[in-house]
N, CA, C and O atoms as a CHARMM CRD file, in Angstrom:
* protein
*
  256
    1    1 MET  N     47.53000 -23.93900  -7.74900 PROA 1      0.00000
    2    1 MET  CA    46.16200 -22.85100  -7.82800 PROA 1      0.00000
    3    1 MET  C     46.23300 -22.47100  -6.33800 PROA 1      0.00000
    4    1 MET  O     46.54500 -22.82400  -5.20100 PROA 1      0.00000
    5    2 HSD  N     45.43900 -20.95200  -7.58400 PROA 2      0.00000
    6    2 HSD  CA    45.55800 -20.17800  -5.49400 PROA 2      0.00000
    7    2 HSD  C     44.14900 -20.29200  -4.55200 PROA 2      0.00000
    8    2 HSD  O     43.16800 -20.31600  -5.29400 PROA 2      0.00000
    9    3 SER  N     43.90600 -20.34300  -3.58700 PROA 3      0.00000
   10    3 SER  CA    42.75500 -20.42200  -3.38500 PROA 3      0.00000
   11    3 SER  C     42.01700 -18.95600  -3.49700 PROA 3      0.00000
   12    3 SER  O     40.86100 -18.93800  -3.07400 PROA 3      0.00000
   13    4 ASP  N     42.22700 -18.46800  -3.70300 PROA 4      0.00000
   14    4 ASP  CA    41.62400 -17.00700  -4.36500 PROA 4      0.00000
   15    4 ASP  C     41.11800 -17.06700  -5.77300 PROA 4      0.00000
   16    4 ASP  O     40.24500 -16.39500  -6.32400 PROA 4      0.00000
   17    5 ALA  N     41.94900 -18.12800  -6.26700 PROA 5      0.00000
   18    5 ALA  CA    40.97600 -18.05700  -7.86300 PROA 5      0.00000
   19    5 ALA  C     39.59900 -18.41400  -7.78200 PROA 5      0.00000
   20    5 ALA  O     39.12300 -19.23700  -7.00000 PROA 5      0.00000
   21    6 VAL  N     38.89600 -17.64200  -8.76800 PROA 6      0.00000
   22    6 VAL  CA    37.37700 -18.26500  -8.73600 PROA 6      0.00000
   23    6 VAL  C     37.08600 -18.76000  -9.26800 PROA 6      0.00000
   24    6 VAL  O     37.78600 -18.51200 -10.25000 PROA 6      0.00000
   25    7 THR  N     36.02700 -19.94000  -9.70600 PROA 7      0.00000
   26    7 THR  CA    36.00500 -21.25900 -10.46400 PROA 7      0.00000
   27    7 THR  C     34.96300 -21.13300 -11.44300 PROA 7      0.00000
   28    7 THR  O     34.11100 -20.73300 -10.64900 PROA 7      0.00000
   29    8 GLY  N     34.40500 -21.15800 -12.46000 PROA 8      0.00000
   30    8 GLY  CA    33.74000 -21.44100 -13.48400 PROA 8      0.00000
   31    8 GLY  C     31.79900 -21.71000 -12.68600 PROA 8      0.00000
   32    8 GLY  O     30.68800 -21.19600 -12.81600 PROA 8      0.00000
   33    9 ALA  N     32.69100 -23.23900 -11.60200 PROA 9      0.00000
   34    9 ALA  CA    30.91000 -23.26100 -11.08700 PROA 9      0.00000
   35    9 ALA  C     30.79800 -21.89600 -10.10800 PROA 9      0.00000
   36    9 ALA  O     29.63400 -21.50900 -10.01200 PROA 9      0.00000
   37   10 GLN  N     31.79100 -21.07700  -9.35000 PROA 10     0.00000
   38   10 GLN  CA    31.43100 -19.62700  -8.76500 PROA 10     0.00000
   39   10 GLN  C     30.60300 -18.98300  -9.79200 PROA 10     0.00000
   40   10 GLN  O     29.38400 -18.87300  -9.92500 PROA 10     0.00000
   41   11 GLN  N     31.75900 -18.53000 -10.58000 PROA 11     0.00000
   42   11 GLN  CA    30.60500 -17.70400 -11.81300 PROA 11     0.00000
   43   11 GLN  C     30.00600 -18.23800 -12.25400 PROA 11     0.00000
   44   11 GLN  O     29.52000 -17.52100 -13.12800 PROA 11     0.00000
   45   12 THR  N     29.59200 -19.17500 -12.30300 PROA 12     0.00000
   46   12 THR  CA    28.19100 -19.45100 -13.04000 PROA 12     0.00000
   47   12 THR  C     26.62200 -18.87000 -11.85800 PROA 12     0.00000
   48   12 THR  O     25.61800 -18.17500 -12.01700 PROA 12     0.00000
   49   13 TRP  N     27.11400 -19.49800 -10.96400 PROA 13     0.00000
   50   13 TRP  CA    26.83100 -19.44700  -9.46400 PROA 13     0.00000
   51   13 TRP  C     26.58800 -17.48400  -9.49300 PROA 13     0.00000
   52   13 TRP  O     25.58600 -17.01100 -10.02800 PROA 13     0.00000
   53   14 MET  N     27.10700 -17.04900  -9.17900 PROA 14     0.00000
   54   14 MET  CA    26.90300 -15.57200  -9.22600 PROA 14     0.00000
   55   14 MET  C     26.60500 -15.08500 -10.44300 PROA 14     0.00000
   56   14 MET  O     27.07500 -13.94900 -10.52000 PROA 14     0.00000
   57   15 LEU  N     25.96900 -15.44400 -11.57500 PROA 15     0.00000
   58   15 LEU  CA    26.38700 -15.05500 -12.55700 PROA 15     0.00000
   59   15 LEU  C     24.79700 -15.80900 -12.95700 PROA 15     0.00000
   60   15 LEU  O     24.31600 -15.72100 -14.08600 PROA 15     0.00000
   61   16 MET  N     24.21000 -16.44700 -11.96400 PROA 16     0.00000
   62   16 MET  CA    22.57100 -17.20600 -11.54800 PROA 16     0.00000
   63   16 MET  C     22.27000 -15.64600 -10.75800 PROA 16     0.00000
   64   16 MET  O     21.51900 -14.79400 -11.23200 PROA 16     0.00000
   65   17 ASN  N     23.10700 -15.48600  -9.33600 PROA 17     0.00000
   66   17 ASN  CA    22.66300 -15.30000  -8.07900 PROA 17     0.00000
   67   17 ASN  C     22.09500 -13.69100  -8.88900 PROA 17     0.00000
   68   17 ASN  O     21.01800 -13.20100  -8.54800 PROA 17     0.00000
   69   18 GLY  N     22.92200 -13.06400  -9.88400 PROA 18     0.00000
   70   18 GLY  CA    22.69800 -11.96200 -10.79500 PROA 18     0.00000
   71   18 GLY  C     21.44200 -11.45600 -11.05400 PROA 18     0.00000
   72   18 GLY  O     20.70000 -10.61900 -10.54200 PROA 18     0.00000
   73   19 THR  N     21.40600 -12.57600 -12.46600 PROA 19     0.00000
   74   19 THR  CA    20.35900 -12.39900 -13.11400 PROA 19     0.00000
   75   19 THR  C     18.80200 -12.58300 -12.08900 PROA 19     0.00000
   76   19 THR  O     17.75300 -11.96100 -12.25900 PROA 19     0.00000
   77   20 LEU  N     19.14700 -13.81500 -10.85000 PROA 20     0.00000
   78   20 LEU  CA    17.97400 -13.88200 -10.18800 PROA 20     0.00000
   79   20 LEU  C     17.10500 -12.49600  -9.27800 PROA 20     0.00000
   80   20 LEU  O     15.92900 -12.19600  -9.07300 PROA 20     0.00000
   81   21 ASP  N     18.30800 -11.98800  -8.95700 PROA 21     0.00000
   82   21 ASP  CA    18.39300 -10.21800  -8.57500 PROA 21     0.00000
   83   21 ASP  C     17.21900  -9.64300  -9.20300 PROA 21     0.00000
   84   21 ASP  O     16.09000  -9.39200  -8.78300 PROA 21     0.00000
   85   22 GLN  N     17.92000  -9.47400 -10.56500 PROA 22     0.00000
   86   22 GLN  CA    17.20900  -8.71700 -11.62000 PROA 22     0.00000
   87   22 GLN  C     15.81100  -9.20400 -11.46100 PROA 22     0.00000
   88   22 GLN  O     15.06800  -8.28200 -11.12400 PROA 22     0.00000
   89   23 GLN  N     15.40600  -9.97400 -11.55000 PROA 23     0.00000
   90   23 GLN  CA    14.22300 -10.27900 -11.70400 PROA 23     0.00000
   91   23 GLN  C     13.10100 -10.46500 -10.61300 PROA 23     0.00000
   92   23 GLN  O     11.91000 -10.69500 -10.82200 PROA 23     0.00000
   93   24 SER  N     13.70400 -10.32400  -9.47200 PROA 24     0.00000
   94   24 SER  CA    13.94000 -10.03000  -8.15100 PROA 24     0.00000
   95   24 SER  C     12.69600  -8.48000  -8.49900 PROA 24     0.00000
   96   24 SER  O     11.50100  -8.18700  -8.48500 PROA 24     0.00000
   97   25 ARG  N     13.80300  -8.01500  -8.72600 PROA 25     0.00000
   98   25 ARG  CA    13.69500  -6.39200  -8.25000 PROA 25     0.00000
   99   25 ARG  C     12.35200  -5.74200  -9.64600 PROA 25     0.00000
  100   25 ARG  O     11.55400  -4.82000  -9.47400 PROA 25     0.00000
  101   26 LEU  N     12.50600  -6.55300 -10.85800 PROA 26     0.00000
  102   26 LEU  CA    11.27300  -5.89900 -11.47700 PROA 26     0.00000
  103   26 LEU  C     10.67500  -6.62500 -11.46400 PROA 26     0.00000
  104   26 LEU  O      9.99100  -6.31800 -12.44100 PROA 26     0.00000
  105   27 TRP  N     10.12500  -7.83000 -10.98600 PROA 27     0.00000
  106   27 TRP  CA     8.83600  -8.40100  -9.92900 PROA 27     0.00000
  107   27 TRP  C      8.12100  -8.08000  -9.51200 PROA 27     0.00000
  108   27 TRP  O      6.96200  -8.49600  -9.50700 PROA 27     0.00000
  109   28 ALA  N      9.01600  -6.42000  -8.55500 PROA 28     0.00000
  110   28 ALA  CA     8.74200  -6.05900  -7.22300 PROA 28     0.00000
  111   28 ALA  C      8.02200  -4.40200  -7.90600 PROA 28     0.00000
  112   28 ALA  O      6.96800  -3.77700  -7.79500 PROA 28     0.00000
  113   29 PHE  N      9.08800  -4.27500  -8.48600 PROA 29     0.00000
  114   29 PHE  CA     8.48500  -2.80700  -9.22300 PROA 29     0.00000
  115   29 PHE  C      7.12300  -3.47400 -10.15700 PROA 29     0.00000
  116   29 PHE  O      6.51700  -2.50700 -10.61900 PROA 29     0.00000
  117   30 VAL  N      6.69400  -4.31100 -10.42900 PROA 30     0.00000
  118   30 VAL  CA     5.66700  -4.31600 -11.28700 PROA 30     0.00000
  119   30 VAL  C      4.66900  -4.62500 -10.17200 PROA 30     0.00000
  120   30 VAL  O      3.61600  -4.02200 -10.37900 PROA 30     0.00000
  121   31 ASP  N      4.64400  -5.47400  -8.88900 PROA 31     0.00000
  122   31 ASP  CA     4.06600  -5.67800  -7.91500 PROA 31     0.00000
  123   31 ASP  C      3.27800  -4.22600  -7.51100 PROA 31     0.00000
  124   31 ASP  O      2.11200  -3.83200  -7.52900 PROA 31     0.00000
  125   32 ASN  N      4.44900  -3.72800  -7.17900 PROA 32     0.00000
  126   32 ASN  CA     3.68500  -1.83400  -6.67900 PROA 32     0.00000
  127   32 ASN  C      3.00400  -1.27000  -7.49700 PROA 32     0.00000
  128   32 ASN  O      2.13900  -0.46500  -7.15300 PROA 32     0.00000
  129   33 PHE  N      3.32800  -1.66700  -9.15200 PROA 33     0.00000
  130   33 PHE  CA     2.69000  -0.64200  -9.58700 PROA 33     0.00000
  131   33 PHE  C      1.48900  -0.98200  -9.86000 PROA 33     0.00000
  132   33 PHE  O      0.67900  -0.08100 -10.08200 PROA 33     0.00000
  133   34 ARG  N      1.06400  -2.38400  -9.91500 PROA 34     0.00000
  134   34 ARG  CA    -0.29600  -2.92200  -9.80100 PROA 34     0.00000
  135   34 ARG  C     -0.85500  -2.84100  -8.85200 PROA 34     0.00000
  136   34 ARG  O     -1.90600  -2.22500  -9.03100 PROA 34     0.00000
  137   35 VAL  N     -0.68300  -3.21700  -7.65400 PROA 35     0.00000
  138   35 VAL  CA    -0.46400  -2.24000  -6.05600 PROA 35     0.00000
  139   35 VAL  C     -1.61400  -0.98000  -6.11700 PROA 35     0.00000
  140   35 VAL  O     -2.79500  -0.94700  -5.77400 PROA 35     0.00000
  141   36 PHE  N     -0.46500   0.31300  -6.87600 PROA 36     0.00000
  142   36 PHE  CA    -1.21700   1.72300  -6.59600 PROA 36     0.00000
  143   36 PHE  C     -1.46700   1.53200  -8.20800 PROA 36     0.00000
  144   36 PHE  O     -0.42300   1.87400  -8.76500 PROA 36     0.00000
  145   37 GLY  N     -2.45800   1.11300  -9.18700 PROA 37     0.00000
  146   37 GLY  CA    -2.94600   1.23300  -9.66000 PROA 37     0.00000
  147   37 GLY  C     -4.52600   0.81500  -9.94300 PROA 37     0.00000
  148   37 GLY  O     -5.46300   1.12300 -10.67900 PROA 37     0.00000
  149   38 VAL  N     -4.14300  -0.22800  -8.70400 PROA 38     0.00000
  150   38 VAL  CA    -5.66400  -0.53600  -7.94700 PROA 38     0.00000
  151   38 VAL  C     -6.41200   0.60000  -7.55400 PROA 38     0.00000
  152   38 VAL  O     -7.38600   1.25700  -7.92100 PROA 38     0.00000
  153   39 GLY  N     -5.08000   0.54000  -6.15300 PROA 39     0.00000
  154   39 GLY  CA    -5.80800   1.79300  -5.89000 PROA 39     0.00000
  155   39 GLY  C     -6.62700   3.59700  -6.29200 PROA 39     0.00000
  156   39 GLY  O     -7.49100   4.42000  -5.98900 PROA 39     0.00000
  157   40 CYS  N     -5.23200   3.16800  -7.38800 PROA 40     0.00000
  158   40 CYS  CA    -6.26300   4.67300  -7.47300 PROA 40     0.00000
  159   40 CYS  C     -7.34300   4.05900  -8.11800 PROA 40     0.00000
  160   40 CYS  O     -8.35600   4.42800  -7.52400 PROA 40     0.00000
  161   41 LEU  N     -7.64600   3.26600  -9.08700 PROA 41     0.00000
  162   41 LEU  CA    -9.02500   2.48100  -9.67300 PROA 41     0.00000
  163   41 LEU  C    -10.32700   2.69700  -8.43900 PROA 41     0.00000
  164   41 LEU  O    -11.42200   3.25900  -8.43800 PROA 41     0.00000
  165   42 CYS  N     -9.39000   1.79100  -7.27600 PROA 42     0.00000
  166   42 CYS  CA   -11.13800   2.54300  -6.44000 PROA 42     0.00000
  167   42 CYS  C    -11.01600   3.49100  -5.65200 PROA 42     0.00000
  168   42 CYS  O    -11.89300   3.35600  -4.79800 PROA 42     0.00000
  169   43 CYS  N    -10.19000   4.71700  -5.38300 PROA 43     0.00000
  170   43 CYS  CA   -10.50000   5.46100  -5.07600 PROA 43     0.00000
  171   43 CYS  C    -10.85500   6.57600  -6.36300 PROA 43     0.00000
  172   43 CYS  O    -10.86600   7.72500  -5.92100 PROA 43     0.00000
  173   44 LEU  N    -11.12700   6.50900  -7.75300 PROA 44     0.00000
  174   44 LEU  CA   -11.78400   6.96000  -8.62000 PROA 44     0.00000
  175   44 LEU  C    -13.53300   7.33600  -8.22000 PROA 44     0.00000
  176   44 LEU  O    -14.22400   8.22800  -8.71200 PROA 44     0.00000
  177   45 PRO  N    -13.88400   6.40200  -7.25600 PROA 45     0.00000
  178   45 PRO  CA   -15.25500   6.39900  -7.45800 PROA 45     0.00000
  179   45 PRO  C    -15.83600   7.63800  -6.27800 PROA 45     0.00000
  180   45 PRO  O    -16.88200   8.27200  -6.14000 PROA 45     0.00000
  181   46 LEU  N    -14.86900   7.57900  -5.74700 PROA 46     0.00000
  182   46 LEU  CA   -14.73300   9.05000  -4.41000 PROA 46     0.00000
  183   46 LEU  C    -14.55500  10.72500  -4.97700 PROA 46     0.00000
  184   46 LEU  O    -14.38600  11.70600  -4.25300 PROA 46     0.00000
  185   47 VAL  N    -14.66800  10.70300  -6.77600 PROA 47     0.00000
  186   47 VAL  CA   -14.89000  11.95900  -6.97400 PROA 47     0.00000
  187   47 VAL  C    -16.39700  12.15100  -6.88000 PROA 47     0.00000
  188   47 VAL  O    -16.75400  13.23500  -6.41800 PROA 47     0.00000
  189   48 PHE  N    -17.15700  11.45700  -7.16800 PROA 48     0.00000
  190   48 PHE  CA   -18.38400  11.57900  -7.31000 PROA 48     0.00000
  191   48 PHE  C    -19.69300  11.72000  -6.00300 PROA 48     0.00000
  192   48 PHE  O    -20.92100  11.69900  -6.09300 PROA 48     0.00000
  193   49 LEU  N    -19.06500  11.81800  -5.20200 PROA 49     0.00000
  194   49 LEU  CA   -19.06900  11.43200  -3.92200 PROA 49     0.00000
  195   49 LEU  C    -19.25800  12.78400  -3.08400 PROA 49     0.00000
  196   49 LEU  O    -19.92100  13.07800  -2.08900 PROA 49     0.00000
  197   50 PHE  N    -17.91700  13.84100  -4.37300 PROA 50     0.00000
  198   50 PHE  CA   -17.98700  14.77600  -3.76500 PROA 50     0.00000
  199   50 PHE  C    -18.84100  16.38800  -3.71500 PROA 50     0.00000
  200   50 PHE  O    -18.96300  16.96900  -4.79300 PROA 50     0.00000
  201   51 LYS  N    -19.25100  16.86900  -2.79400 PROA 51     0.00000
  202   51 LYS  CA   -19.82400  18.71400  -3.22900 PROA 51     0.00000
  203   51 LYS  C    -19.36300  18.99700  -4.20200 PROA 51     0.00000
  204   51 LYS  O    -18.20500  18.57800  -4.21200 PROA 51     0.00000
  205   52 ARG  N    -19.73200  19.75300  -5.53900 PROA 52     0.00000
  206   52 ARG  CA   -19.42300  20.77400  -6.10100 PROA 52     0.00000
  207   52 ARG  C    -19.30900  22.28500  -5.73800 PROA 52     0.00000
  208   52 ARG  O    -20.42400  22.66400  -5.38200 PROA 52     0.00000
  209   53 ILE  N    -18.52000  23.15900  -5.69600 PROA 53     0.00000
  210   53 ILE  CA   -18.45200  24.11700  -5.17600 PROA 53     0.00000
  211   53 ILE  C    -18.28200  25.26700  -6.36500 PROA 53     0.00000
  212   53 ILE  O    -17.61700  25.54200  -7.36300 PROA 53     0.00000
  213   54 SER  N    -19.46700  25.77700  -5.45400 PROA 54     0.00000
  214   54 SER  CA   -19.44200  26.97600  -6.85600 PROA 54     0.00000
  215   54 SER  C    -18.60700  28.17200  -6.37600 PROA 54     0.00000
  216   54 SER  O    -18.44700  28.46800  -5.19200 PROA 54     0.00000
  217   55 ALA  N    -18.11700  28.79600  -7.37800 PROA 55     0.00000
  218   55 ALA  CA   -16.62300  29.62300  -7.64200 PROA 55     0.00000
  219   55 ALA  C    -17.82600  31.26800  -6.68800 PROA 55     0.00000
  220   55 ALA  O    -18.90500  31.56800  -7.20000 PROA 55     0.00000
  221   56 ARG  N    -17.47000  31.78800  -5.80200 PROA 56     0.00000
  222   56 ARG  CA   -17.59100  33.12500  -4.81500 PROA 56     0.00000
  223   56 ARG  C    -17.19400  34.53100  -6.24800 PROA 56     0.00000
  224   56 ARG  O    -16.17400  34.41100  -6.92800 PROA 56     0.00000
  225   57 ARG  N    -18.00200  35.51600  -6.42500 PROA 57     0.00000
  226   57 ARG  CA   -17.73200  36.69500  -6.68500 PROA 57     0.00000
  227   57 ARG  C    -17.43500  37.85800  -5.71000 PROA 57     0.00000
  228   57 ARG  O    -18.28700  38.37500  -4.98800 PROA 57     0.00000
  229   58 PRO  N    -16.32700  38.15800  -5.75800 PROA 58     0.00000
  230   58 PRO  CA   -15.90100  38.94200  -5.24500 PROA 58     0.00000
  231   58 PRO  C    -17.15400  40.78700  -5.05400 PROA 58     0.00000
  232   58 PRO  O    -17.69500  41.56300  -5.84100 PROA 58     0.00000
  233   59 PRO  N    -17.04700  40.66400  -3.72700 PROA 59     0.00000
  234   59 PRO  CA   -18.60600  41.99200  -3.85400 PROA 59     0.00000
  235   59 PRO  C    -18.31100  43.07400  -4.45800 PROA 59     0.00000
  236   59 PRO  O    -17.44200  43.81500  -3.99800 PROA 59     0.00000
  237   60 THR  N    -19.14900  43.44300  -5.89400 PROA 60     0.00000
  238   60 THR  CA   -19.09100  45.07600  -6.63100 PROA 60     0.00000
  239   60 THR  C    -19.12200  45.71000  -5.66200 PROA 60     0.00000
  240   60 THR  O    -19.67300  45.37400  -4.61300 PROA 60     0.00000
  241   61 ALA  N    -18.32100  47.08900  -5.94600 PROA 61     0.00000
  242   61 ALA  CA   -18.52400  47.82400  -5.38800 PROA 61     0.00000
  243   61 ALA  C    -19.24900  48.96400  -5.79200 PROA 61     0.00000
  244   61 ALA  O    -19.05300  49.21400  -6.98200 PROA 61     0.00000
  245   62 ASP  N    -20.33000  50.06400  -4.99400 PROA 62     0.00000
  246   62 ASP  CA   -21.51000  50.86200  -5.89600 PROA 62     0.00000
  247   62 ASP  C    -20.26000  52.46800  -6.19300 PROA 62     0.00000
  248   62 ASP  O    -19.44100  53.20400  -5.64300 PROA 62     0.00000
  249   63 VAL  N    -20.94400  52.18100  -7.43400 PROA 63     0.00000
  250   63 VAL  CA   -19.75100  53.65200  -8.10100 PROA 63     0.00000
  251   63 VAL  C    -20.92800  54.74800  -8.95200 PROA 63     0.00000
  252   63 VAL  O    -21.29700  54.64900 -10.12300 PROA 63     0.00000
  253   64 HSD  N    -21.38400  55.88400  -7.82600 PROA 64     0.00000
  254   64 HSD  CA   -22.27900  56.60400  -8.63200 PROA 64     0.00000
  255   64 HSD  C    -21.60500  57.91800  -9.20400 PROA 64     0.00000
  256   64 HSD  O    -22.24700  58.67400  -9.93400 PROA 64     0.00000
């Protein structure tokens, strides 16, 4: 048997490690999504604190 051969136990550990990496990346995405969602919800009341600005009308020229 060669020393470069990968055993079944090593393949199992590599498969489990890959699955764990995938799950950890997914949960990191979910956590970030949750944080940004809560941040947006917390900023929503700020909309009501801003002053409404009325539109300016351009000056009309007097035509005779």
